[in-house]
C-alpha positions as CSV (number, residue, x, y, z in Angstrom):
1,X,21.6,16.4,34.8
2,X,18.7,14.2,33.4
3,X,17.5,15.2,29.9
4,X,14.9,13.8,27.6
5,X,15.6,11.0,25.1
6,X,17.7,11.5,22.1
7,X,15.8,10.2,19.0
8,X,16.7,9.7,15.4
9,X,14.0,9.9,12.7
10,X,14.9,8.1,9.5
11,X,12.9,9.6,6.6
12,X,13.1,7.1,3.8
13,X,11.7,9.3,1.0
14,X,14.0,10.5,-1.7
15,X,14.2,14.2,-2.3
16,X,12.0,14.3,-5.5
17,X,9.3,12.2,-3.7
18,X,9.5,14.6,-0.7
19,X,9.1,17.6,-3.0
20,X,6.2,15.9,-4.8
21,X,4.3,15.3,-1.6
22,X,5.0,18.8,-0.3
23,X,3.7,20.2,-3.6
24,X,0.4,18.5,-2.9
25,X,0.2,20.0,0.6
26,X,1.3,16.9,2.4
27,X,3.6,17.0,5.4
28,X,7.2,15.8,5.1
29,X,7.3,12.3,6.6
30,X,10.2,13.0,8.9
31,X,8.5,16.1,10.3
32,X,5.2,14.2,10.8
33,X,7.2,11.5,12.8
34,X,9.0,14.1,14.8
35,X,5.7,15.8,15.8
36,X,4.2,12.5,16.8
37,X,7.2,11.6,18.9
38,X,7.1,15.0,20.7
39,X,3.5,14.4,21.6
40,X,4.6,11.5,23.9
41,X,8.2,12.7,24.6
42,X,7.9,16.5,24.7
43,X,11.5,16.9,26.0
44,X,13.1,14.7,23.3
45,X,16.0,15.9,21.2
46,X,15.2,14.7,17.7
47,X,17.5,14.5,14.6
48,X,16.1,13.7,11.2
49,X,18.2,12.1,8.4
50,X,17.2,11.3,4.7
51,X,19.3,8.3,3.8
52,X,17.9,8.1,0.3
53,X,19.9,11.2,-0.4
54,X,23.6,10.4,-1.3
55,X,24.9,13.2,1.0
56,X,22.9,12.1,4.1
57,X,24.8,11.8,7.3
58,X,24.3,11.8,11.0
59,X,25.0,15.1,12.8
60,X,28.7,15.8,13.3
61,X,30.2,13.7,16.1
62,X,27.1,11.5,16.4
63,X,26.9,7.7,16.1
64,X,24.0,5.3,16.0
65,X,24.7,4.0,19.5
66,X,24.3,7.6,20.9
67,X,20.5,7.5,20.3
68,X,17.9,6.2,22.8
69,X,15.6,5.2,19.9
70,X,15.2,5.3,16.1
71,X,11.9,5.9,14.4
72,X,11.4,5.1,10.7
73,X,8.9,6.7,8.3
74,X,7.3,5.3,5.2
75,X,8.9,5.6,1.8
76,X,7.9,5.3,-1.9
77,X,10.8,3.1,-2.9
78,X,10.6,-0.7,-3.3
79,X,12.6,-2.5,-0.7
80,X,13.7,-5.5,-2.8
81,X,15.1,-3.3,-5.7
82,X,18.8,-3.3,-6.3
83,X,19.2,0.4,-5.5
84,X,21.9,2.3,-3.5
85,X,19.1,4.2,-1.8
86,X,17.6,1.0,-0.5
87,X,21.0,-0.6,0.4
88,X,21.9,2.5,2.5
89,X,18.8,2.1,4.6
90,X,19.2,-1.7,5.1
91,X,22.7,-1.1,6.2
92,X,21.5,1.6,8.6
93,X,18.9,-0.7,10.1
94,X,21.5,-3.5,10.5
95,X,23.8,-1.0,12.3
96,X,20.9,-0.1,14.7
97,X,20.3,-3.8,15.4
98,X,24.0,-4.3,16.1
99,X,24.1,-1.3,18.4
100,X,21.1,-2.4,20.3
101,X,19.1,0.8,19.8
102,X,15.4,0.2,20.0
103,X,13.5,1.0,16.8
104,X,9.9,1.8,15.8
105,X,8.4,2.6,12.4
106,X,5.6,2.5,9.8
107,X,5.1,0.9,6.4
108,X,8.5,0.9,4.8
109,X,9.9,0.3,8.2
110,X,8.4,-3.1,8.7
111,X,9.8,-4.1,5.3
112,X,13.3,-2.7,5.9
113,X,13.5,-4.3,9.4
114,X,12.4,-7.7,8.0
115,X,15.0,-7.6,5.2
116,X,17.8,-6.4,7.5
117,X,17.1,-9.3,9.9
118,X,16.9,-11.9,7.1
119,X,13.3,-11.9,6.0
120,X,11.8,-11.3,2.6
121,X,9.3,-8.9,1.0
122,X,7.3,-8.9,-2.3
123,X,4.5,-7.1,-4.0
124,X,1.2,-7.9,-2.4
125,X,-0.8,-10.1,-4.8
126,X,-4.0,-8.3,-3.8
127,X,-2.5,-5.0,-5.0
128,X,-2.5,-1.7,-3.2
129,X,-4.0,-1.3,0.3
130,X,-5.0,2.3,0.5
131,X,-6.7,4.7,2.8
132,X,-7.8,2.5,5.7
133,X,-6.5,-0.9,6.7
134,X,-9.8,-2.5,7.7
135,X,-10.3,-4.9,10.6
136,X,-6.7,-5.2,11.7
137,X,-6.8,-7.8,14.5
138,X,-4.3,-8.6,17.1
139,X,-2.9,-12.1,17.2
140,X,-2.8,-13.9,20.6
141,X,0.8,-12.6,20.9
142,X,-0.3,-9.1,20.0
143,X,-3.0,-9.0,22.6
144,X,-0.4,-9.6,25.3
145,X,2.3,-7.4,23.8
146,X,3.1,-4.1,25.6
147,X,3.0,-2.2,22.2
148,X,-0.7,-2.7,22.1
149,X,-1.6,-1.8,25.7
150,X,-4.8,0.3,25.4
151,X,-5.5,-0.7,21.8
152,X,-8.7,-2.4,20.7
153,X,-8.3,-6.0,19.6
154,X,-9.7,-5.1,16.2
155,X,-9.2,-1.7,14.7
156,X,-8.8,0.3,11.5
157,X,-5.8,2.3,10.6
158,X,-4.4,4.7,8.0
159,X,-2.5,2.8,5.3
160,X,-0.9,3.1,1.8
161,X,1.3,0.4,0.4
162,X,1.9,-2.2,-2.3
163,X,4.7,-4.3,-0.9
164,X,4.4,-6.6,2.1
165,X,6.6,-8.8,4.3
166,X,6.1,-12.3,3.0
167,X,8.7,-14.2,5.2
168,X,9.6,-12.7,8.5
169,X,12.8,-13.6,10.4
170,X,12.8,-16.6,12.7
171,X,13.2,-14.2,15.7
172,X,10.1,-12.1,14.7
173,X,6.7,-12.4,16.3
174,X,3.5,-11.6,14.3
175,X,1.5,-9.1,16.4
176,X,-1.3,-8.0,14.0
177,X,-2.9,-9.0,10.7
178,X,-5.9,-8.4,8.5
179,X,-7.4,-10.0,5.4
180,X,-5.5,-7.9,3.0
181,X,-2.0,-8.0,4.5
182,X,-0.9,-10.8,6.7
183,X,1.9,-9.0,8.5
184,X,0.4,-5.7,9.8
185,X,2.7,-5.6,12.8
186,X,5.8,-7.5,13.8
187,X,8.2,-7.4,16.7
188,X,11.6,-8.2,15.2
189,X,14.6,-9.1,17.5
190,X,18.0,-9.3,15.8
191,X,21.5,-9.2,17.2
192,X,21.2,-6.8,20.1
193,X,18.2,-4.8,18.9
194,X,14.4,-4.9,18.9
195,X,12.2,-3.3,16.3
196,X,8.5,-2.7,16.8
197,X,7.2,-2.4,13.2
198,X,3.8,-1.5,11.7
199,X,2.6,-1.8,8.1
200,X,0.1,1.0,8.8
201,X,0.6,4.7,9.6
202,X,-0.2,6.1,13.1
203,X,1.5,9.3,12.2
204,X,-1.2,10.2,9.6
205,X,-4.4,12.0,10.3
206,X,-7.3,12.7,8.0
207,X,-5.7,15.8,6.5
208,X,-2.5,13.9,5.6
209,X,-4.5,11.0,4.1
210,X,-6.4,13.6,2.1
211,X,-3.2,15.2,0.7
212,X,-1.7,11.8,-0.1
213,X,-4.8,10.7,-1.9
214,X,-4.8,14.0,-3.8
215,X,-1.2,13.4,-4.8
216,X,-1.9,9.9,-5.9
217,X,-5.4,10.6,-7.4
218,X,-4.7,9.7,-11.0
219,X,-2.9,6.5,-10.1
220,X,-5.7,5.5,-7.8
221,X,-8.2,6.3,-10.5
222,X,-6.3,4.0,-12.9
223,X,-6.2,1.3,-10.2
224,X,-10.0,1.4,-9.9
225,X,-10.3,3.1,-6.5
226,X,-12.2,6.0,-8.1
227,X,-14.4,6.1,-11.2
228,X,-12.8,9.4,-12.3
229,X,-10.8,12.3,-11.0
230,X,-13.9,14.1,-9.9
231,X,-14.7,11.2,-7.6
232,X,-11.2,11.3,-6.1
233,X,-11.4,15.0,-5.5
234,X,-14.8,14.6,-3.8
235,X,-13.4,11.9,-1.5
236,X,-10.4,14.2,-0.6
237,X,-12.9,17.0,0.2
238,X,-14.8,14.7,2.6
239,X,-11.6,13.7,4.4
240,X,-10.7,17.3,4.8
241,X,-14.1,18.3,6.0
242,X,-14.1,15.6,8.7
243,X,-10.6,16.6,9.7
244,X,-11.8,20.2,10.1
245,X,-14.9,19.2,12.0
246,X,-14.6,15.8,13.7
247,X,-18.2,16.2,14.8
248,X,-19.4,15.5,11.3
249,X,-20.8,12.1,12.1
250,X,-22.5,12.0,8.7
251,X,-19.1,11.9,7.0
252,X,-17.6,9.5,9.5
253,X,-20.6,7.1,8.9
254,X,-20.3,7.4,5.1
255,X,-16.5,6.7,5.3
256,X,-17.0,3.9,7.9
257,X,-14.4,5.3,10.3
258,X,-14.5,5.4,14.1
259,X,-12.6,6.6,17.1
260,X,-9.7,4.2,16.5
261,X,-8.8,6.4,13.5
262,X,-10.2,9.8,14.7
263,X,-8.6,9.8,18.2
264,X,-4.8,10.2,18.3
265,X,-4.6,8.6,21.8
266,X,-5.9,5.4,20.3
267,X,-4.4,5.7,16.8
268,X,-1.0,6.4,18.2
269,X,-0.9,4.2,21.3
270,X,1.8,2.0,19.7
271,X,4.3,4.8,19.6
272,X,3.3,6.0,23.1
273,X,3.9,2.5,24.4
274,X,7.2,2.2,22.5
275,X,8.6,5.3,24.1
276,X,7.4,4.3,27.6
277,X,8.6,0.7,27.3
278,X,11.6,0.7,25.0
279,X,13.1,4.2,25.0
280,X,12.7,5.7,28.4
281,X,13.9,2.7,30.4
282,X,17.1,2.4,28.4
283,X,17.9,6.1,28.1
284,X,21.6,7.1,28.0
285,X,21.9,9.9,30.5
């Protein structure tokens, strides 16, 4: 009997960070990813693990090789720190490469994948890229890559990060870039596996960006993103208002955002293409 794909979601956030975000009204990263995957693979069986937690484990009897695909969320850790929570995730990514399970992920994912395959990461000298990654452009390789079928050649995307990939593995291909962060997307092949990795967040929507901004509002104020907390709260309110009513072209104009952010079929075409091109053809039935 043919069934849908079996997918593993790796939520990189530690429990205290998950609780902090939930307390601000934000969705749990693993749940956001599972919902996005189900949009394009409605019959998928999805497991979620939290490898930052010391007691994290795959479901009883499961192995990495049993999955048709692995999807990685963001994370508030720093990938180059000497930390057991980081090492567990690097080891998990290496195991996925060795097993040949196709992977996809956002933000933390591109950094974990690069490190696991021999690359390097560091703090971005430009600081934090927050809210919207502007003018992300596809490289010549990206324009011809199946992950970007149906994507504009230049687009904006939801983003929140400080670290970046500075040296990608020799087997990686740069697919997208912008002025702020050179590696906005990579295809990384290593051992038996392939990882389609983004620095930006297709799983976010305006509501999730509003809640993340609210949660980080004081830090963002101190970094100069907002003049004061009141300005941060006003910005959050505008994001929420546009989420509630996408027809508010006045807010969209003021925020400088367009359909590449507002329409999920454009914002999330990378994950749709990953499922169609990488997961479904290799399904274990």
